[in-house]
N, C-alpha and C positions, 0 to 999 in steps of 0.2 A: 504494500500500500504506500502510495506517495505521501510525503510529509506535508503538513500544513495545507491540505486541500480544503477549500471552503467554497461551496456553491452559494450564489446569491441570485435572487429572483425578484423581479418587480412586476406585480400584477395589480390592476386596480381592485379596490375592495368591492365595488359594485359596477354594474352595467345594465343597460336596458336589454330586454330579451331581443336577440337577433343582432345586437350591436357588435361591430368589429372593434376589438381592443388591441392595444399594443403591449406586447410582453417583452421584457428585457431580461436576459440571463447572462451571468458571468461566473466562471468557476476559476478560482485561484489554483493554478496547477503549473508546475515547472516545465512540463512536457519534455522530458529527457529523451533524446533521440537514440541513445544507445551507441553513439559514435564517439562520445567524449571519454576521457580517461580521468581517474582520480589522481591524487598526488603520488600514489605508489605505482601508477601506470596500469592499473586494472580498469577494464572497461566498466563504465557505469551502465547498469542495465536499462534497457529501453522502458519507458513508462510514459505513454501518451494517452490522452483521452481519444478514443477512436470512434465513439458513437454517442450521439445525444438524441434523446427522445422527449416528447411532451405529449401527454395524454390528458383528455378532458372527460371526466366521468367514464373512464375505461375505453374511450375511443381515441385513436391516434390523431394528433394534430400535426406533428412534424417528426421526422425521423432523418437524422443527418449522419452520414458516414464521413469520418474525418481521416485524412491521410497524414503521414509523418511530417509534412511541411506545415501543418497547422501551427499557429503562433502560440506562445505561452499565454495562459489565462484566456481561453477562448470565450468570446462574447457573441451572443446571438440576439437579434431583435427581429421579431416577426409579429404578424397580426393573426388573431384567432376570432372566429365568430362564437358568441356566447348565446346559445339557444335557451339556456336555463341556468339556475343556480347550481353550483357544483364545485368540484375540486380539480385543479390542474396538478398533475404529477410530472415532475421533471426528473430525468434519469441520465446520468453520465456514466459511460463505461470506460474503464482503464485497461490498457494492455495487460497489466499485471493481475487482472481478474477482479479488481476492486470495482465496486458500484457505489456511486454517490447519488443520493436522492434528496429531493426537496419537494414540498407540496404547498399550494396556496389555495384558499377557498375564495370564491367570488359569489356575491349575492346579486339578485335581480332587484333593481330599485328604480 
């Protein structure tokens, strides 16, 4: 598991039914390529976020596959339609098998 990984998500607290909202996500992650070496000359194991998903009430909203050239601390901003009140679930998948999750509720108002 990578050190100091912190997912952050910004979702409005409420929206009108059928409204498109803007969602912003950022995960603090060093994104180690596996090509660098430590002070002793040993290869530092590869550890990158290779996939990001967002689901709303169990239905997929976005599914992104990332390649090794992705930058440190990947940021995504996207729009989603909100048909009803519910929960957004955000998931980041790391090469090392770690999974990082965050969820946010949204109300209809």
